[in-house]
C-alpha positions as CSV (number, residue, x, y, z in Angstrom):
1,M,120.7,-87.4,168.2
2,N,122.2,-86.7,164.8
3,P,120.6,-84.8,162.0
4,V,120.3,-86.6,158.6
5,N,123.6,-85.9,156.7
6,G,122.4,-84.9,153.1
7,D,126.1,-85.2,151.7
8,L,126.6,-88.8,152.7
9,E,128.1,-89.7,149.3
10,N,130.9,-86.8,149.8
11,N,132.2,-88.5,153.2
12,V,134.4,-91.4,153.8
13,T,132.7,-94.3,155.5
14,V,134.5,-95.1,158.7
15,T,135.9,-98.4,159.0
16,E,137.4,-98.2,162.5
17,F,137.0,-96.2,165.6
18,L,139.4,-94.9,168.2
19,L,138.6,-95.4,171.8
20,L,140.2,-92.5,173.9
21,G,139.5,-94.1,177.4
22,F,140.5,-91.8,180.2
23,R,142.3,-89.3,178.2
24,N,142.2,-86.8,181.1
25,L,143.9,-89.2,183.3
26,R,147.1,-89.7,181.1
27,H,149.4,-89.2,184.3
28,L,147.4,-92.1,186.0
29,D,147.4,-94.8,183.2
30,F,150.0,-97.1,184.9
31,P,148.5,-96.9,188.4
32,L,145.0,-97.4,186.8
33,F,146.2,-100.1,184.6
34,L,147.6,-102.3,187.8
35,L,144.3,-101.5,189.9
36,F,142.0,-102.9,186.9
37,L,144.4,-105.6,186.2
38,V,144.1,-106.8,189.9
39,I,140.5,-106.3,190.1
40,Y,140.1,-108.2,186.9
41,L,142.2,-111.1,187.9
42,V,140.4,-111.4,191.3
43,T,137.0,-111.3,189.4
44,M,138.0,-114.1,187.1
45,V,139.5,-116.4,189.9
46,G,136.4,-115.5,192.4
47,N,133.8,-116.4,189.7
48,L,135.7,-119.3,188.3
49,L,136.1,-120.8,191.8
50,I,132.4,-120.3,192.4
51,V,131.5,-122.2,189.1
52,A,133.9,-125.0,190.0
53,L,132.4,-125.4,193.3
54,V,128.8,-125.4,192.3
55,I,129.6,-127.9,189.6
56,S,131.7,-130.3,191.8
57,D,130.0,-130.2,195.3
58,H,126.6,-132.0,195.4
59,H,125.7,-130.1,198.6
60,L,125.4,-126.9,196.2
61,H,123.2,-128.5,193.7
62,T,120.1,-126.4,194.9
63,P,118.3,-123.5,192.9
64,M,120.2,-120.8,194.9
65,Y,123.6,-122.0,194.0
66,F,122.4,-122.8,190.3
67,F,121.5,-119.1,189.9
68,L,124.8,-118.2,191.5
69,G,126.7,-120.4,189.3
70,N,124.7,-118.6,186.1
71,L,125.7,-115.4,187.6
72,S,129.5,-116.2,187.9
73,C,129.5,-117.4,184.6
74,L,127.8,-114.3,183.4
75,E,130.1,-112.0,185.1
76,I,133.3,-113.8,183.8
77,C,131.9,-113.1,180.1
78,Y,130.7,-109.7,181.0
79,S,134.0,-108.5,182.6
80,S,136.1,-110.0,179.7
81,S,134.2,-108.4,177.0
82,I,135.3,-104.8,178.4
83,V,138.2,-104.8,180.8
84,P,140.8,-106.4,178.5
85,K,140.3,-103.6,175.9
86,M,140.5,-101.1,178.6
87,L,143.5,-102.6,179.9
88,V,145.2,-102.2,176.5
89,G,144.1,-98.7,176.0
90,L,145.8,-97.7,179.7
91,L,148.9,-99.1,178.4
92,H,149.0,-97.6,174.8
93,H,146.7,-94.6,175.7
94,D,144.3,-95.0,172.6
95,V,142.9,-98.2,171.1
96,I,141.8,-98.7,167.5
97,I,138.9,-101.0,166.9
98,S,137.1,-101.9,163.9
99,V,133.3,-101.2,163.3
100,A,132.7,-104.9,163.5
101,G,134.9,-105.4,166.4
102,C,133.1,-102.5,168.2
103,M,129.5,-103.9,167.2
104,T,130.8,-107.4,168.7
105,Q,132.0,-105.6,171.9
106,Y,128.5,-103.9,172.5
107,Y,126.8,-107.0,171.4
108,F,128.2,-108.9,174.3
109,F,127.9,-106.0,176.8
110,G,124.1,-105.4,176.0
111,F,123.5,-109.1,176.0
112,L,125.1,-109.7,179.3
113,A,123.6,-106.6,180.8
114,V,120.1,-107.4,180.0
115,T,120.5,-111.0,181.2
116,E,122.0,-109.8,184.6
117,C,119.0,-107.8,185.2
118,C,116.7,-110.7,184.6
119,L,118.9,-113.1,186.8
120,L,119.2,-110.8,189.7
121,A,115.3,-110.7,189.6
122,A,115.1,-114.5,189.4
123,M,117.6,-114.8,192.5
124,S,115.8,-112.3,194.4
125,Y,112.4,-114.4,193.6
126,D,114.2,-117.6,194.7
127,R,115.3,-115.8,198.1
128,Y,111.6,-114.4,198.7
129,I,110.2,-118.0,198.2
130,A,112.9,-119.6,200.5
131,I,112.4,-117.1,203.3
132,C,108.6,-116.1,203.1
133,K,107.2,-119.3,202.0
134,P,109.7,-122.0,203.1
135,L,107.1,-124.8,203.5
136,L,106.3,-124.4,199.6
137,Y,110.0,-123.7,198.4
138,P,110.6,-127.4,197.4
139,V,107.4,-127.2,195.1
140,I,107.8,-123.8,193.5
141,M,111.4,-123.7,193.1
142,N,111.9,-127.2,191.6
143,A,114.7,-127.9,189.1
144,K,112.3,-127.4,186.4
145,T,111.4,-123.8,187.3
146,S,115.0,-123.0,188.1
147,L,116.2,-123.8,184.6
148,Q,113.2,-122.0,183.1
149,L,113.9,-119.0,185.0
150,A,117.6,-119.0,184.2
151,A,116.9,-120.0,180.4
152,G,114.6,-117.0,180.3
153,S,116.9,-114.6,181.4
154,W,119.8,-115.7,178.9
155,I,117.0,-115.9,176.1
156,S,115.8,-112.2,177.1
157,G,119.3,-110.8,176.6
158,F,119.7,-112.7,173.4
159,L,116.5,-111.4,171.8
160,V,116.9,-107.6,173.0
161,I,120.5,-107.3,171.9
162,N,119.7,-109.0,168.6
163,L,116.9,-106.6,167.7
164,T,119.2,-103.4,168.9
165,I,122.3,-104.8,166.9
166,Y,120.0,-105.3,163.6
167,L,119.0,-101.7,164.0
168,M,122.5,-100.4,164.6
169,Q,123.8,-102.2,161.8
170,Q,121.5,-100.1,159.4
171,L,123.6,-96.9,160.4
172,T,126.8,-95.9,158.6
173,F,129.5,-94.0,160.4
174,C,131.2,-91.2,158.4
175,G,133.3,-89.4,160.9
176,P,134.6,-88.4,163.1
177,N,135.6,-91.8,164.4
178,T,136.8,-91.2,168.2
179,I,134.7,-92.5,170.9
180,D,135.4,-90.6,174.3
181,H,134.7,-93.8,176.2
182,F,136.7,-97.0,177.3
183,F,134.5,-99.4,175.5
184,C,131.9,-99.2,172.5
185,D,128.8,-98.3,174.5
186,F,125.4,-97.4,172.8
187,S,125.1,-93.6,173.1
188,P,128.6,-93.0,172.1
189,L,128.2,-95.0,168.8
190,L,124.9,-93.3,167.7
191,K,126.8,-89.8,168.0
192,L,129.1,-90.8,165.1
193,S,126.5,-92.1,163.0
194,C,125.6,-90.1,159.6
195,H,121.8,-90.8,159.9
196,D,119.1,-89.7,161.9
197,T,118.9,-91.8,165.0
198,H,115.7,-90.7,166.5
199,M,113.8,-94.0,165.6
200,I,116.5,-96.2,167.0
201,E,117.0,-94.4,170.3
202,L,113.2,-94.4,170.7
203,I,112.9,-98.2,170.1
204,T,116.1,-99.1,172.3
205,T,114.7,-96.7,175.1
206,V,111.4,-98.8,175.0
207,L,113.3,-101.7,175.1
208,G,115.6,-100.8,177.9
209,G,112.8,-99.8,179.9
210,L,111.0,-103.1,179.5
211,C,114.3,-105.1,180.2
212,S,115.4,-103.1,183.3
213,L,112.2,-101.7,185.1
214,P,110.3,-104.9,185.7
215,P,113.1,-106.7,187.0
216,F,114.0,-103.9,189.2
217,I,110.7,-103.8,190.7
218,L,110.5,-107.4,191.1
219,T,113.8,-107.4,192.8
220,L,112.9,-104.6,195.2
221,T,109.4,-106.1,195.9
222,S,111.2,-109.3,196.8
223,Y,113.7,-107.9,199.2
224,G,110.7,-105.6,200.6
225,H,108.9,-108.8,201.6
226,I,112.0,-110.5,202.7
227,I,112.8,-107.5,205.1
228,L,109.4,-107.6,206.5
229,A,109.6,-111.2,207.0
230,V,113.0,-110.8,208.8
231,V,111.9,-108.3,211.2
232,R,109.3,-110.8,212.6
233,I,112.3,-113.3,213.5
234,P,112.2,-113.4,217.3
235,S,115.9,-114.5,217.7
236,T,118.2,-111.3,217.5
237,V,121.1,-113.2,216.0
238,G,119.1,-114.6,213.4
239,R,117.4,-111.3,212.4
240,Q,120.9,-109.6,212.5
241,K,122.3,-112.4,210.1
242,A,119.3,-112.2,207.8
243,F,119.5,-108.5,207.7
244,S,123.2,-108.6,206.9
245,T,122.7,-110.9,203.6
246,C,119.7,-108.8,202.2
247,S,121.7,-105.7,202.9
248,S,124.6,-107.1,201.0
249,H,122.6,-108.4,198.3
250,L,120.5,-105.1,198.1
251,M,123.9,-103.2,197.9
252,V,125.0,-105.0,194.8
253,V,121.5,-104.5,193.2
254,C,121.4,-100.8,193.8
255,I,125.2,-100.3,192.6
256,F,124.3,-102.2,189.3
257,Y,120.9,-100.6,188.8
258,G,121.8,-96.9,190.1
259,A,125.0,-96.8,187.8
260,I,122.9,-97.9,184.9
261,M,120.0,-95.3,185.5
262,I,122.8,-92.7,186.1
263,V,124.5,-93.3,182.7
264,Y,121.4,-94.0,180.7
265,L,118.9,-91.7,182.0
266,L,120.5,-88.6,182.9
267,P,120.9,-85.8,180.1
268,R,124.0,-86.6,178.0
269,T,125.9,-83.4,178.5
270,N,129.6,-82.7,178.0
271,E,129.7,-81.8,181.9
272,L,128.3,-85.3,182.6
273,R,130.7,-87.3,179.8
274,D,133.4,-88.0,182.4
275,G,131.2,-88.7,185.2
276,N,129.4,-91.0,183.0
277,K,132.6,-93.1,182.5
278,V,133.1,-93.3,186.3
279,F,129.6,-94.6,187.0
280,S,130.1,-97.1,184.0
281,L,133.0,-98.6,185.9
282,F,130.5,-99.5,188.4
283,Y,128.5,-102.0,186.2
284,A,131.6,-102.9,184.3
285,V,134.0,-103.6,186.5
286,L,132.8,-103.3,190.2
287,T,129.7,-105.4,190.1
288,P,131.4,-108.6,188.6
289,L,134.0,-108.3,191.6
290,L,131.3,-107.7,194.4
291,N,129.0,-110.5,193.3
292,P,131.2,-113.4,194.1
293,L,132.5,-111.9,197.0
294,I,129.0,-110.8,198.5
295,Y,126.9,-113.5,197.2
296,S,128.9,-116.5,197.5
297,L,132.2,-116.3,199.3
298,R,130.5,-114.7,202.4
299,N,128.2,-117.9,202.5
300,R,128.8,-120.6,204.9
301,E,127.9,-123.4,202.7
302,V,130.3,-122.0,200.1
303,K,133.0,-121.8,202.6
304,N,132.6,-125.3,203.8
305,A,132.5,-126.5,200.3
306,L,135.9,-124.6,199.7
307,K,137.4,-125.9,202.5
308,K,136.5,-129.5,201.8
309,N,137.7,-129.3,198.3
310,F,140.9,-127.6,199.4
311,L,141.7,-130.3,201.7
312,K,140.7,-132.9,199.5
313,Y,143.2,-131.6,196.9
314,L,145.9,-131.4,199.6
315,T,145.2,-135.0,200.5
316,H,145.4,-135.9,196.8
317,R,148.6,-134.1,196.5
318,M,150.4,-135.8,199.6
319,I,149.4,-139.2,198.3
320,I,151.1,-138.5,195.0
């Protein structure tokens, strides 16, 4: 929170920021660049593959894979809004970004983060109905409901981030212009404002709570009911398989929400600043990589669709 600067007219308005990135790890810049480049490429290929499979294979035209396709599209955009700029920073040490560019990066980050919270909740609800109420699944999770849940997730993200950006655009920045982070996040930006940010922090905290806590509670409740249903499965093999799937999904959810809570709910002290960067990597870099691996590529139907389309491609190439 910044005090009101009574001498704004004597300060030069900042037009660009300097992203410091991982300045304490300069000796590791190139190894980190290679690591994050590989993660980014695998993330892109994995998620693009899932989107292509969901669109092309009619066996995957079900609510579950419809949500997975949406999640993969989201992760492609989410990762692309942060990682390329971070890679540039690792190569050139520091990155200069305009105020407008910084706001744009935060816009897409915030929009996609809120959408992901809602989408993960919708996916957990879909699995709850499929496992706990299988006879009602075709009735409840029809095409219309699936479309409404997915659209509601995207619209929620759009509305929340537009209100947040509107409030942030009322601020002016008059120095310093260095952001000690690898992307334009909310808190580092507010610290550079010349104005009192109490009100915008209060409003965004309320918005953040409304957009994260209900989806998180719904997700945990859904998986709680799923686990109770799995316990009642008489077959040991079936129980182990269901537990494996649920635990994998829960792991992604806990990594995503856990990292967000640590970064945005813990006190913003200098001692925790570098730790916050590390935890930011979990939801900005790691979850987009894990989602296609855990939600889809371990799934038997996705594997079968992948094999079928790969064989079809090979056959087509041989004929040519």
